[in-house]
C-alpha positions as CSV (number, residue, x, y, z in Angstrom):
1,M,0.0,0.0,0.0
2,L,3.0,2.3,0.6
3,I,4.0,1.9,-3.1
4,S,0.5,2.7,-4.1
5,A,0.4,5.8,-1.9
6,I,3.7,7.1,-3.5
7,A,2.3,6.5,-7.0
8,F,-0.9,8.3,-6.2
9,A,1.0,11.3,-4.8
10,F,2.9,11.6,-8.1
11,L,-0.5,11.2,-9.9
12,S,-2.0,14.1,-7.9
13,I,0.9,16.4,-8.9
14,S,0.5,15.5,-12.6
15,V,-3.3,16.0,-12.5
16,K,-2.9,19.4,-10.8
17,S,-0.7,20.5,-13.7
18,L,-3.3,19.5,-16.3
19,I,-6.5,20.5,-14.5
20,H,-7.3,23.0,-17.2
21,L,-8.0,20.2,-19.6
22,G,-11.2,19.3,-17.8
23,S,-12.1,16.5,-15.3
24,F,-13.5,13.9,-17.8
25,E,-10.6,14.4,-20.2
26,L,-8.2,13.7,-17.4
27,V,-10.2,10.6,-16.4
28,F,-10.0,9.5,-20.1
29,F,-6.2,9.9,-20.3
30,R,-5.7,8.2,-16.9
31,C,-8.0,5.3,-17.8
32,L,-6.9,4.8,-21.4
33,G,-3.2,4.6,-20.6
34,T,-3.7,2.2,-17.8
35,S,-6.1,0.0,-19.8
36,I,-3.6,-0.4,-22.7
37,L,-0.8,-1.4,-20.3
38,A,-3.1,-3.7,-18.3
39,N,-4.3,-5.5,-21.5
40,I,-0.7,-5.9,-22.7
41,Y,0.3,-7.5,-19.4
42,L,-2.7,-9.8,-19.3
43,R,-2.1,-10.9,-22.9
44,F,1.6,-11.5,-22.2
45,Q,0.8,-13.5,-19.1
46,K,-2.0,-15.4,-20.9
47,I,-4.6,-14.3,-18.3
48,S,-8.2,-14.0,-19.3
49,P,-9.3,-10.3,-19.1
50,F,-13.0,-11.3,-18.4
51,G,-12.4,-12.4,-14.8
52,N,-14.4,-14.7,-12.5
53,E,-16.4,-12.3,-10.3
54,R,-17.9,-10.3,-13.1
55,R,-20.8,-8.8,-11.2
56,L,-18.4,-7.5,-8.5
57,L,-15.9,-6.4,-11.1
58,I,-18.6,-4.2,-12.8
59,Y,-19.7,-2.9,-9.4
60,R,-16.1,-2.0,-8.6
61,S,-15.7,-0.3,-12.0
62,V,-18.8,1.8,-11.7
63,S,-18.1,3.0,-8.1
64,G,-14.5,3.6,-8.9
65,L,-15.3,5.7,-12.0
66,I,-17.8,7.8,-10.1
67,A,-15.3,8.4,-7.3
68,M,-12.5,9.4,-9.7
69,S,-14.7,11.6,-11.9
70,M,-16.2,13.4,-8.9
71,F,-12.8,14.0,-7.4
72,Y,-11.5,15.7,-10.6
73,L,-14.8,17.6,-10.9
74,S,-14.5,18.9,-7.3
75,L,-11.3,20.7,-8.2
76,N,-13.4,23.1,-10.2
77,Y,-15.3,24.2,-7.1
78,L,-12.8,23.7,-4.2
79,A,-9.2,24.4,-3.6
80,V,-7.0,21.3,-4.1
81,G,-6.0,21.1,-0.5
82,T,-9.7,21.2,0.6
83,S,-10.7,18.5,-1.9
84,V,-7.8,16.2,-0.9
85,A,-8.5,16.6,2.8
86,L,-12.2,15.8,2.4
87,R,-11.5,12.9,0.1
88,Y,-9.5,11.2,3.0
89,T,-12.8,10.5,4.8
90,S,-13.0,7.5,2.4
91,P,-11.1,5.0,4.7
92,I,-13.7,5.7,7.4
93,F,-16.5,5.0,4.9
94,A,-14.7,1.9,3.7
95,T,-14.4,0.6,7.2
96,L,-18.0,1.4,7.9
97,F,-19.2,-0.4,4.8
98,A,-16.9,-3.4,5.6
99,V,-18.6,-3.7,9.0
100,L,-22.1,-3.5,7.4
101,F,-21.5,-5.6,4.2
102,L,-18.5,-7.8,4.9
103,K,-19.2,-8.4,8.6
104,E,-15.6,-7.4,9.5
105,R,-15.2,-6.6,13.1
106,V,-13.6,-3.3,14.3
107,K,-12.8,-2.6,17.9
108,H,-13.9,0.6,19.5
109,I,-10.3,1.7,20.0
110,Q,-9.6,1.3,16.3
111,W,-12.3,3.9,15.5
112,L,-10.3,6.2,17.8
113,F,-7.2,5.5,15.7
114,F,-9.1,6.3,12.5
115,L,-10.2,9.6,14.0
116,L,-6.7,10.3,15.1
117,S,-5.4,9.8,11.6
118,F,-8.2,12.0,10.1
119,S,-7.5,14.7,12.6
120,G,-3.9,14.7,11.3
121,V,-5.2,15.4,7.8
122,L,-7.1,18.3,9.1
123,V,-4.1,19.7,10.9
124,M,-2.0,19.4,7.7
125,K,-4.4,20.9,5.2
126,G,-7.3,22.4,7.1
127,F,-10.5,23.4,5.4
128,D,-11.1,26.3,3.1
129,P,-13.0,29.0,5.1
130,D,-15.4,29.4,2.2
131,I,-16.3,25.9,1.2
132,N,-18.6,25.8,-1.9
133,T,-21.7,23.7,-1.1
134,T,-21.7,22.1,-4.5
135,G,-18.0,21.2,-4.2
136,F,-18.5,19.9,-0.7
137,L,-21.3,17.5,-1.8
138,I,-19.3,16.3,-4.8
139,I,-16.2,15.5,-2.8
140,M,-18.2,13.7,-0.1
141,C,-19.7,11.6,-2.7
142,T,-16.2,10.8,-3.9
143,A,-15.3,9.6,-0.4
144,I,-18.4,7.4,-0.2
145,F,-18.0,5.8,-3.6
146,S,-14.3,5.3,-2.9
147,G,-15.3,3.4,0.2
148,L,-17.7,1.2,-1.8
149,A,-14.9,0.5,-4.4
150,Y,-12.5,-0.6,-1.7
151,I,-14.9,-3.1,-0.1
152,S,-15.8,-4.5,-3.5
153,I,-12.1,-5.3,-4.1
154,R,-12.0,-6.9,-0.6
155,K,-15.1,-9.0,-1.5
156,I,-13.5,-10.2,-4.8
157,G,-10.5,-11.3,-2.8
158,N,-8.0,-13.6,-4.6
159,R,-10.6,-15.0,-7.0
160,D,-9.4,-12.5,-9.7
161,H,-6.0,-11.3,-10.6
162,P,-5.4,-7.7,-9.5
163,V,-4.6,-6.6,-13.0
164,V,-7.9,-8.1,-14.2
165,I,-9.7,-5.9,-11.6
166,V,-7.7,-2.8,-12.6
167,N,-8.3,-3.5,-16.3
168,Y,-12.1,-3.8,-15.8
169,F,-12.1,-0.4,-14.1
170,M,-9.9,1.4,-16.5
171,T,-11.4,0.0,-19.7
172,F,-14.9,0.9,-18.5
173,G,-13.7,4.3,-17.4
174,A,-11.9,5.1,-20.7
175,V,-15.1,4.3,-22.7
176,V,-17.5,6.2,-20.5
177,S,-15.3,9.3,-19.9
178,G,-14.2,9.4,-23.5
179,F,-17.7,9.8,-24.8
180,I,-18.5,12.4,-22.1
181,A,-15.2,14.4,-22.9
182,I,-15.7,14.6,-26.7
183,P,-18.0,17.8,-26.7
184,M,-15.7,19.6,-24.3
185,W,-12.3,18.4,-25.5
186,I,-9.3,20.7,-25.0
187,Q,-6.2,19.9,-27.1
188,P,-3.0,19.3,-25.0
189,Y,0.1,20.9,-26.3
190,G,3.8,20.1,-26.0
191,Y,4.9,18.6,-22.7
192,E,1.2,18.3,-21.7
193,W,1.0,15.2,-23.9
194,I,3.9,13.6,-21.9
195,L,2.2,14.4,-18.6
196,A,-1.2,13.1,-20.0
197,G,0.5,9.9,-21.1
198,S,2.2,9.4,-17.8
199,L,-1.2,9.3,-16.0
200,G,-1.8,5.8,-17.4
201,V,1.6,4.5,-16.3
202,I,1.6,5.9,-12.8
203,G,-2.1,5.0,-12.5
204,L,-1.4,1.4,-13.3
205,V,1.3,1.1,-10.6
206,A,-1.0,2.9,-8.1
207,Q,-4.1,0.8,-8.9
208,Y,-2.2,-2.5,-9.0
209,F,-0.6,-2.2,-5.5
210,M,-3.8,-0.7,-4.0
211,T,-5.9,-3.5,-5.4
212,R,-3.4,-6.2,-4.2
213,A,-3.3,-4.7,-0.7
214,F,-7.1,-4.8,-0.4
215,Q,-7.1,-8.4,-1.7
216,I,-4.7,-9.8,0.9
217,A,-5.5,-7.7,4.1
218,H,-8.5,-6.6,6.0
219,T,-10.1,-3.3,5.0
220,N,-9.7,-1.7,8.5
221,V,-5.9,-2.3,8.2
222,V,-5.3,-1.3,4.6
223,A,-7.8,1.6,4.1
224,P,-6.2,3.9,6.7
225,M,-2.9,3.5,4.9
226,K,-4.3,5.8,2.2
227,Y,-3.5,8.7,4.6
228,V,0.2,8.2,3.9
229,E,-0.5,9.5,0.4
230,M,-1.1,12.9,1.9
231,V,2.4,12.8,3.5
232,F,4.1,11.9,0.3
233,T,2.1,14.5,-1.6
234,V,3.3,17.3,0.7
235,L,6.9,16.1,0.5
236,L,6.9,15.9,-3.3
237,R,5.4,19.3,-3.6
238,M,8.1,20.7,-1.4
239,M,10.8,19.0,-3.5
240,L,9.4,19.4,-7.0
241,L,7.3,22.6,-6.8
242,G,9.2,24.4,-4.0
243,E,6.1,24.8,-1.8
244,R,6.6,25.5,1.9
245,Y,4.6,24.3,4.8
246,S,4.2,25.4,8.4
247,I,5.0,23.4,11.5
248,Y,1.3,22.3,11.6
249,S,1.8,20.4,8.3
250,F,4.6,18.3,9.8
251,L,2.7,17.9,13.1
252,G,-0.2,16.6,11.1
253,A,2.0,14.1,9.3
254,L,3.2,12.8,12.6
255,I,-0.4,12.4,13.8
256,I,-1.4,10.6,10.6
257,V,1.5,8.1,10.8
258,G,1.0,7.7,14.5
259,G,-2.7,6.8,14.0
260,L,-1.8,4.3,11.3
261,L,0.9,2.6,13.2
262,L,-1.3,2.3,16.3
263,N,-4.1,0.7,14.2
264,I,-1.7,-1.7,12.4
265,R,0.0,-2.6,15.6
266,F,-3.3,-3.3,17.3
267,S,-4.7,-5.3,14.4
268,T,-1.4,-7.4,14.2
269,T,-1.4,-8.0,17.9
270,E,-5.1,-9.1,17.8
271,G,-4.3,-11.4,14.9
272,I,-1.4,-13.1,16.7
273,K,-3.6,-13.6,19.8
274,K,-6.3,-15.3,17.7
275,K,-3.8,-17.6,16.1
276,K,-2.4,-18.6,19.4
277,A,-5.9,-19.2,20.7
């Protein structure tokens, strides 16, 4: 999940540089590139792209596409920092849905760890003092549908190859977003083509390792690791874009990592106790 978080951080920076192209056009470039690479991999490995859990694969694709499209769309209404901060409520929704639909058990103390990590996000980025209502509703829908996508991957488990899951999502996303983007298409120029093309490559790495993580570990352990993406994003923006952050940003990073480590340590300890029992 850490590899996925790093890749998503790079992806966020690339998207920020291309936001003028429009949300659905960015979704198209992201999905098309990843879909092409995923299909090449599946063909090379002689793996059927159709999958076994087709109903769940479609469900994951729809929820994932809605989440991705709404996140990019929210950037037209909210500041990037506000959108990212609000999007990180998704692990909380994922854990809630896992309890409701997958019957996963979460201890009361783990909810405190989740809240601790989320409070770190708020410390790092804060909220825009003038949050647009439309943007707020869009980004909260992003978090909800992201949570649904996460648990659908968990439900699929190891019955499908992670690249098959990614391919379903990206192929579906490329077709749908491509049709929507046609009437509002903005032509990229020069280096923008390179950045647009890189979305697919980085997206494949990010999606593959995220999918694999949710397949092999419980949602309440993996989902909060998404918060690490915020830490990497801040660091990359400092190194690549020369941005500067206050002491509160670094304090928030420590709180996020602390909450994650506490949750993982607690889950690991509980797992060891159950095995011994």
